[in-house]
Biopython code that builds the backbone (N, CA, C, O; Angstrom):
import numpy as np
from Bio.PDB.StructureBuilder import StructureBuilder

atoms = [
    (1, "MET", "N", (25.963, -143.467, -25.988)),
    (1, "MET", "CA", (25.157, -144.524, -26.542)),
    (1, "MET", "C", (25.892, -145.846, -26.346)),
    (1, "MET", "O", (27.116, -145.880, -26.219)),
    (2, "GLU", "N", (25.129, -146.921, -26.323)),
    (2, "GLU", "CA", (25.694, -148.227, -26.014)),
    (2, "GLU", "C", (25.193, -149.276, -26.998)),
    (2, "GLU", "O", (24.035, -149.254, -27.416)),
    (3, "ALA", "N", (26.088, -150.196, -27.360)),
    (3, "ALA", "CA", (25.724, -151.317, -28.232)),
    (3, "ALA", "C", (26.462, -152.563, -27.747)),
    (3, "ALA", "O", (27.527, -152.473, -27.137)),
    (4, "HIS", "N", (25.882, -153.717, -28.027)),
    (4, "HIS", "CA", (26.505, -155.000, -27.707)),
    (4, "HIS", "C", (26.995, -155.619, -29.009)),
    (4, "HIS", "O", (26.276, -155.625, -30.009)),
    (5, "TYR", "N", (28.232, -156.143, -28.996)),
    (5, "TYR", "CA", (28.830, -156.688, -30.214)),
    (5, "TYR", "C", (29.838, -157.773, -29.849)),
    (5, "TYR", "O", (30.798, -157.505, -29.127)),
    (6, "ASN", "N", (29.632, -158.981, -30.336)),
    (6, "ASN", "CA", (30.573, -160.092, -30.153)),
    (6, "ASN", "C", (31.058, -160.254, -28.707)),
    (6, "ASN", "O", (32.257, -160.388, -28.465)),
    (7, "GLY", "N", (30.137, -160.241, -27.760)),
    (7, "GLY", "CA", (30.502, -160.426, -26.366)),
    (7, "GLY", "C", (31.108, -159.210, -25.701)),
    (7, "GLY", "O", (31.683, -159.329, -24.619)),
    (8, "HIS", "N", (30.998, -158.059, -26.305)),
    (8, "HIS", "CA", (31.537, -156.811, -25.777)),
    (8, "HIS", "C", (30.416, -155.781, -25.661)),
    (8, "HIS", "O", (29.401, -155.867, -26.352)),
    (9, "VAL", "N", (30.617, -154.816, -24.785)),
    (9, "VAL", "CA", (29.740, -153.653, -24.710)),
    (9, "VAL", "C", (30.555, -152.468, -25.210)),
    (9, "VAL", "O", (31.658, -152.213, -24.727)),
    (10, "ILE", "N", (30.006, -151.751, -26.177)),
    (10, "ILE", "CA", (30.679, -150.584, -26.755)),
    (10, "ILE", "C", (29.885, -149.345, -26.350)),
    (10, "ILE", "O", (28.670, -149.290, -26.539)),
    (11, "ARG", "N", (30.576, -148.354, -25.794)),
    (11, "ARG", "CA", (29.953, -147.071, -25.462)),
    (11, "ARG", "C", (30.705, -145.984, -26.223)),
    (11, "ARG", "O", (31.930, -145.889, -26.145)),
    (12, "VAL", "N", (29.956, -145.168, -26.959)),
    (12, "VAL", "CA", (30.554, -144.107, -27.765)),
    (12, "VAL", "C", (29.880, -142.786, -27.415)),
    (12, "VAL", "O", (28.660, -142.718, -27.265)),
    (13, "SER", "N", (30.687, -141.747, -27.288)),
    (13, "SER", "CA", (30.175, -140.394, -27.047)),
    (13, "SER", "C", (30.809, -139.442, -28.043)),
    (13, "SER", "O", (31.964, -139.612, -28.433)),
    (14, "ALA", "N", (30.048, -138.440, -28.452)),
    (14, "ALA", "CA", (30.574, -137.402, -29.337)),
    (14, "ALA", "C", (31.092, -136.249, -28.488)),
    (14, "ALA", "O", (30.496, -135.888, -27.474)),
    (15, "LEU", "N", (32.206, -135.681, -28.919)),
    (15, "LEU", "CA", (32.809, -134.540, -28.238)),
    (15, "LEU", "C", (33.049, -133.434, -29.254)),
    (15, "LEU", "O", (33.578, -133.682, -30.337)),
    (16, "ARG", "N", (32.660, -132.217, -28.905)),
    (16, "ARG", "CA", (32.936, -131.084, -29.796)),
    (16, "ARG", "C", (34.426, -130.756, -29.709)),
    (16, "ARG", "O", (34.995, -130.688, -28.620)),
    (17, "VAL", "N", (35.039, -130.558, -30.860)),
    (17, "VAL", "CA", (36.450, -130.184, -30.921)),
    (17, "VAL", "C", (36.530, -128.690, -30.588)),
    (17, "VAL", "O", (35.888, -127.874, -31.249)),
    (18, "PRO", "N", (37.317, -128.329, -29.561)),
    (18, "PRO", "CA", (37.381, -126.917, -29.150)),
    (18, "PRO", "C", (37.763, -125.986, -30.298)),
    (18, "PRO", "O", (38.615, -126.307, -31.127)),
    (19, "HIS", "N", (37.121, -124.846, -30.322)),
    (19, "HIS", "CA", (37.407, -123.764, -31.272)),
    (19, "HIS", "C", (37.125, -124.146, -32.729)),
    (19, "HIS", "O", (37.677, -123.540, -33.648)),
    (20, "THR", "N", (36.268, -125.147, -32.938)),
    (20, "THR", "CA", (35.880, -125.539, -34.299)),
    (20, "THR", "C", (34.388, -125.834, -34.305)),
    (20, "THR", "O", (33.729, -125.781, -33.266)),
    (21, "HIS", "N", (33.875, -126.138, -35.455)),
    (21, "HIS", "CA", (32.489, -126.583, -35.599)),
    (21, "HIS", "C", (32.466, -128.073, -35.920)),
    (21, "HIS", "O", (31.556, -128.552, -36.597)),
    (22, "GLN", "N", (33.455, -128.796, -35.440)),
    (22, "GLN", "CA", (33.573, -130.217, -35.733)),
    (22, "GLN", "C", (33.450, -131.053, -34.469)),
    (22, "GLN", "O", (33.509, -130.550, -33.347)),
    (23, "TRP", "N", (33.276, -132.349, -34.697)),
    (23, "TRP", "CA", (33.104, -133.321, -33.620)),
    (23, "TRP", "C", (34.103, -134.458, -33.771)),
    (23, "TRP", "O", (34.571, -134.747, -34.873)),
    (24, "THR", "N", (34.420, -135.093, -32.663)),
    (24, "THR", "CA", (35.191, -136.324, -32.643)),
    (24, "THR", "C", (34.473, -137.276, -31.688)),
    (24, "THR", "O", (33.387, -136.961, -31.201)),
    (25, "PHE", "N", (35.064, -138.425, -31.419)),
    (25, "PHE", "CA", (34.403, -139.362, -30.512)),
    (25, "PHE", "C", (35.373, -139.925, -29.493)),
    (25, "PHE", "O", (36.589, -139.907, -29.685)),
    (26, "THR", "N", (34.816, -140.418, -28.421)),
    (26, "THR", "CA", (35.547, -141.200, -27.441)),
    (26, "THR", "C", (34.794, -142.510, -27.297)),
    (26, "THR", "O", (33.568, -142.537, -27.408)),
    (27, "TRP", "N", (35.520, -143.603, -27.048)),
    (27, "TRP", "CA", (34.847, -144.892, -26.943)),
    (27, "TRP", "C", (35.458, -145.766, -25.871)),
    (27, "TRP", "O", (36.648, -145.689, -25.562)),
    (28, "VAL", "N", (34.592, -146.604, -25.314)),
    (28, "VAL", "CA", (34.976, -147.555, -24.280)),
    (28, "VAL", "C", (34.471, -148.915, -24.715)),
    (28, "VAL", "O", (33.314, -149.056, -25.110)),
    (29, "VAL", "N", (35.336, -149.915, -24.643)),
    (29, "VAL", "CA", (34.935, -151.286, -24.947)),
    (29, "VAL", "C", (35.175, -152.117, -23.693)),
    (29, "VAL", "O", (36.273, -152.117, -23.137)),
    (30, "SER", "N", (34.142, -152.821, -23.257)),
    (30, "SER", "CA", (34.300, -153.735, -22.133)),
    (30, "SER", "C", (33.862, -155.124, -22.555)),
    (30, "SER", "O", (32.874, -155.291, -23.270)),
    (31, "LYS", "N", (34.604, -156.105, -22.108)),
    (31, "LYS", "CA", (34.297, -157.504, -22.438)),
    (31, "LYS", "C", (33.383, -158.058, -21.372)),
    (31, "LYS", "O", (33.586, -157.822, -20.181)),
    (32, "GLN", "N", (32.370, -158.798, -21.802)),
    (32, "GLN", "CA", (31.438, -159.410, -20.877)),
    (32, "GLN", "C", (31.947, -160.790, -20.481)),
    (32, "GLN", "O", (32.669, -161.427, -21.248)),
    (33, "GLY", "N", (31.582, -161.250, -19.304)),
    (33, "GLY", "CA", (31.913, -162.604, -18.885)),
    (33, "GLY", "C", (33.066, -162.661, -17.908)),
    (33, "GLY", "O", (33.467, -161.654, -17.324)),
    (34, "ALA", "N", (33.596, -163.883, -17.742)),
    (34, "ALA", "CA", (34.625, -164.148, -16.739)),
    (34, "ALA", "C", (35.925, -163.397, -17.008)),
    (34, "ALA", "O", (36.623, -163.015, -16.069)),
    (35, "ASP", "N", (36.257, -163.181, -18.283)),
    (35, "ASP", "CA", (37.504, -162.486, -18.611)),
    (35, "ASP", "C", (37.243, -161.015, -18.909)),
    (35, "ASP", "O", (37.853, -160.433, -19.806)),
    (36, "ALA", "N", (36.333, -160.424, -18.147)),
    (36, "ALA", "CA", (35.930, -159.034, -18.368)),
    (36, "ALA", "C", (37.115, -158.087, -18.207)),
    (36, "ALA", "O", (37.989, -158.295, -17.367)),
    (37, "GLY", "N", (37.121, -157.066, -19.015)),
    (37, "GLY", "CA", (38.140, -156.030, -18.959)),
    (37, "GLY", "C", (37.621, -154.806, -19.687)),
    (37, "GLY", "O", (36.632, -154.888, -20.415)),
    (38, "VAL", "N", (38.272, -153.688, -19.499)),
    (38, "VAL", "CA", (37.821, -152.434, -20.111)),
    (38, "VAL", "C", (38.999, -151.773, -20.812)),
    (38, "VAL", "O", (40.110, -151.743, -20.282)),
    (39, "LYS", "N", (38.752, -151.245, -22.002)),
    (39, "LYS", "CA", (39.753, -150.487, -22.750)),
    (39, "LYS", "C", (39.085, -149.175, -23.168)),
    (39, "LYS", "O", (38.014, -149.198, -23.775)),
    (40, "THR", "N", (39.688, -148.059, -22.861)),
    (40, "THR", "CA", (39.119, -146.751, -23.154)),
    (40, "THR", "C", (40.008, -146.010, -24.143)),
    (40, "THR", "O", (41.234, -146.027, -24.032)),
    (41, "PHE", "N", (39.375, -145.365, -25.103)),
    (41, "PHE", "CA", (40.107, -144.576, -26.095)),
    (41, "PHE", "C", (39.450, -143.208, -26.205)),
    (41, "PHE", "O", (38.224, -143.103, -26.229)),
    (42, "THR", "N", (40.243, -142.189, -26.271)),
    (42, "THR", "CA", (39.729, -140.825, -26.369)),
    (42, "THR", "C", (40.330, -140.144, -27.584)),
    (42, "THR", "O", (41.524, -140.262, -27.859)),
    (43, "ASP", "N", (39.478, -139.430, -28.303)),
    (43, "ASP", "CA", (39.920, -138.610, -29.430)),
    (43, "ASP", "C", (40.774, -139.406, -30.410)),
    (43, "ASP", "O", (41.902, -139.022, -30.721)),
    (44, "TYR", "N", (40.236, -140.495, -30.881)),
    (44, "TYR", "CA", (40.933, -141.312, -31.852)),
    (44, "TYR", "C", (39.994, -141.542, -33.018)),
    (44, "TYR", "O", (39.059, -142.331, -32.888)),
    (45, "GLY", "N", (40.196, -140.900, -34.134)),
    (45, "GLY", "CA", (39.331, -141.182, -35.252)),
    (45, "GLY", "C", (38.929, -140.020, -36.118)),
    (45, "GLY", "O", (37.984, -140.150, -36.896)),
    (46, "GLY", "N", (39.586, -138.904, -36.026)),
    (46, "GLY", "CA", (39.318, -137.835, -36.959)),
    (46, "GLY", "C", (38.289, -136.832, -36.493)),
    (46, "GLY", "O", (37.924, -136.783, -35.319)),
    (47, "ARG", "N", (37.827, -136.028, -37.442)),
    (47, "ARG", "CA", (36.878, -134.937, -37.179)),
    (47, "ARG", "C", (35.681, -135.109, -38.089)),
    (47, "ARG", "O", (35.805, -135.561, -39.227)),
    (48, "PHE", "N", (34.507, -134.737, -37.568)),
    (48, "PHE", "CA", (33.254, -134.952, -38.286)),
    (48, "PHE", "C", (32.382, -133.710, -38.189)),
    (48, "PHE", "O", (32.508, -132.924, -37.250)),
    (49, "ASP", "N", (31.496, -133.539, -39.163)),
    (49, "ASP", "CA", (30.644, -132.356, -39.208)),
    (49, "ASP", "C", (29.506, -132.385, -38.202)),
    (49, "ASP", "O", (29.043, -131.331, -37.767)),
    (50, "THR", "N", (29.044, -133.579, -37.822)),
    (50, "THR", "CA", (27.937, -133.677, -36.868)),
    (50, "THR", "C", (28.270, -134.677, -35.763)),
    (50, "THR", "O", (29.121, -135.551, -35.924)),
    (51, "ALA", "N", (27.579, -134.524, -34.644)),
    (51, "ALA", "CA", (27.751, -135.462, -33.535)),
    (51, "ALA", "C", (27.309, -136.859, -33.949)),
    (51, "ALA", "O", (27.950, -137.841, -33.576)),
    (52, "ASP", "N", (26.225, -136.965, -34.715)),
    (52, "ASP", "CA", (25.745, -138.271, -35.173)),
    (52, "ASP", "C", (26.785, -138.974, -36.046)),
    (52, "ASP", "O", (26.979, -140.184, -35.930)),
    (53, "ASP", "N", (27.446, -138.224, -36.912)),
    (53, "ASP", "CA", (28.504, -138.808, -37.745)),
    (53, "ASP", "C", (29.661, -139.324, -36.878)),
    (53, "ASP", "O", (30.208, -140.396, -37.134)),
    (54, "ALA", "N", (30.020, -138.556, -35.865)),
    (54, "ALA", "CA", (31.106, -138.963, -34.978)),
    (54, "ALA", "C", (30.743, -140.240, -34.230)),
    (54, "ALA", "O", (31.566, -141.148, -34.119)),
    (55, "ILE", "N", (29.525, -140.317, -33.721)),
    (55, "ILE", "CA", (29.094, -141.507, -32.988)),
    (55, "ILE", "C", (29.062, -142.726, -33.902)),
    (55, "ILE", "O", (29.524, -143.801, -33.521)),
    (56, "SER", "N", (28.522, -142.564, -35.097)),
    (56, "SER", "CA", (28.460, -143.663, -36.054)),
    (56, "SER", "C", (29.863, -144.183, -36.371)),
    (56, "SER", "O", (30.089, -145.393, -36.394)),
    (57, "ARG", "N", (30.793, -143.275, -36.614)),
    (57, "ARG", "CA", (32.172, -143.668, -36.924)),
    (57, "ARG", "C", (32.830, -144.322, -35.713)),
    (57, "ARG", "O", (33.631, -145.244, -35.865)),
    (58, "GLY", "N", (32.497, -143.852, -34.515)),
    (58, "GLY", "CA", (33.031, -144.461, -33.308)),
    (58, "GLY", "C", (32.623, -145.916, -33.171)),
    (58, "GLY", "O", (33.446, -146.765, -32.827)),
    (59, "TYR", "N", (31.346, -146.211, -33.441)),
    (59, "TYR", "CA", (30.892, -147.603, -33.395)),
    (59, "TYR", "C", (31.587, -148.441, -34.464)),
    (59, "TYR", "O", (32.030, -149.556, -34.190)),
    (60, "ASP", "N", (31.684, -147.911, -35.675)),
    (60, "ASP", "CA", (32.371, -148.641, -36.749)),
    (60, "ASP", "C", (33.813, -148.953, -36.339)),
    (60, "ASP", "O", (34.293, -150.071, -36.527)),
    (61, "PHE", "N", (34.487, -147.962, -35.783)),
    (61, "PHE", "CA", (35.877, -148.104, -35.389)),
    (61, "PHE", "C", (36.029, -149.155, -34.296)),
    (61, "PHE", "O", (36.927, -149.994, -34.364)),
    (62, "ALA", "N", (35.159, -149.116, -33.288)),
    (62, "ALA", "CA", (35.234, -150.075, -32.170)),
    (62, "ALA", "C", (34.948, -151.493, -32.642)),
    (62, "ALA", "O", (35.625, -152.430, -32.219)),
    (63, "MET", "N", (33.958, -151.668, -33.512)),
    (63, "MET", "CA", (33.640, -153.010, -34.010)),
    (63, "MET", "C", (34.790, -153.571, -34.836)),
    (63, "MET", "O", (35.104, -154.756, -34.729)),
    (64, "LYS", "N", (35.418, -152.740, -35.655)),
    (64, "LYS", "CA", (36.564, -153.192, -36.446)),
    (64, "LYS", "C", (37.725, -153.555, -35.529)),
    (64, "LYS", "O", (38.424, -154.539, -35.774)),
    (65, "TRP", "N", (37.935, -152.771, -34.479)),
    (65, "TRP", "CA", (38.991, -153.051, -33.525)),
    (65, "TRP", "C", (38.774, -154.419, -32.875)),
    (65, "TRP", "O", (39.722, -155.189, -32.723)),
    (66, "ILE", "N", (37.533, -154.723, -32.491)),
    (66, "ILE", "CA", (37.207, -156.033, -31.909)),
    (66, "ILE", "C", (37.464, -157.132, -32.941)),
    (66, "ILE", "O", (38.099, -158.138, -32.626)),
    (67, "ASP", "N", (36.978, -156.946, -34.167)),
    (67, "ASP", "CA", (37.154, -157.949, -35.225)),
    (67, "ASP", "C", (38.620, -158.191, -35.571)),
    (67, "ASP", "O", (38.994, -159.297, -35.964)),
    (68, "ASP", "N", (39.453, -157.156, -35.424)),
    (68, "ASP", "CA", (40.882, -157.269, -35.734)),
    (68, "ASP", "C", (41.688, -157.893, -34.598)),
    (68, "ASP", "O", (42.915, -157.962, -34.679)),
    (69, "GLY", "N", (41.021, -158.343, -33.551)),
    (69, "GLY", "CA", (41.724, -158.990, -32.451)),
    (69, "GLY", "C", (42.200, -158.038, -31.367)),
    (69, "GLY", "O", (43.056, -158.405, -30.562)),
    (70, "LYS", "N", (41.666, -156.829, -31.327)),
    (70, "LYS", "CA", (41.970, -155.824, -30.310)),
    (70, "LYS", "C", (43.456, -155.474, -30.251)),
    (70, "LYS", "O", (44.076, -155.593, -29.194)),
    (71, "PRO", "N", (44.027, -155.046, -31.364)),
    (71, "PRO", "CA", (45.451, -154.689, -31.375)),
    (71, "PRO", "C", (45.723, -153.445, -30.532)),
    (71, "PRO", "O", (44.827, -152.635, -30.292)),
    (72, "ASP", "N", (46.966, -153.307, -30.089)),
    (72, "ASP", "CA", (47.379, -152.123, -29.341)),
    (72, "ASP", "C", (47.437, -150.946, -30.307)),
    (72, "ASP", "O", (48.287, -150.912, -31.197)),
    (73, "LEU", "N", (46.541, -149.987, -30.137)),
    (73, "LEU", "CA", (46.460, -148.863, -31.069)),
    (73, "LEU", "C", (47.578, -147.844, -30.856)),
    (73, "LEU", "O", (47.765, -146.954, -31.686)),
    (74, "PHE", "N", (48.312, -147.961, -29.771)),
    (74, "PHE", "CA", (49.272, -146.943, -29.443)),
    (74, "PHE", "C", (50.723, -147.381, -29.608)),
    (74, "PHE", "O", (51.628, -146.603, -29.308)),
    (75, "GLU", "N", (50.972, -148.604, -30.076)),
    (75, "GLU", "CA", (52.338, -149.088, -30.118)),
    (75, "GLU", "C", (53.195, -148.432, -31.195)),
    (75, "GLU", "O", (54.421, -148.454, -31.087)),
    (76, "GLU", "N", (52.589, -147.846, -32.238)),
    (76, "GLU", "CA", (53.401, -147.240, -33.302)),
    (76, "GLU", "C", (53.188, -145.728, -33.378)),
    (76, "GLU", "O", (53.487, -145.125, -34.409)),
    (77, "ARG", "N", (52.686, -145.108, -32.327)),
    (77, "ARG", "CA", (52.457, -143.669, -32.328)),
    (77, "ARG", "C", (53.714, -142.914, -32.013)),
    (77, "ARG", "O", (53.701, -141.684, -31.972)),
]
sb = StructureBuilder()
sb.init_structure("model")
sb.init_model(0)
sb.init_chain("A")
sb.init_seg("    ")
for serial, (resi, resn, name, xyz) in enumerate(atoms, 1):
    if name == "N":
        sb.init_residue(resn, " ", resi, " ")
    sb.init_atom(name, np.array(xyz, "f"), 0.0, 1.0, " ", f" {name:<3s}", serial, name[0])
structure = sb.get_structure()
């Protein structure tokens, strides 16, 4: 699924977690315009009971990431 937010395109997909009845999400954020770029994240954001819940949380997570100034999510892992 795709949404437009603050000059960005957000794409979120639900993925079934192997050997469970749970879902997670993967998301891609691309910036529109002259300074276009793409940032992809996979399996970041927990486990959910339904695919719809995972997708909804993925959009929430991506929008917050954009609002927070797009910090490096992997620098303290």
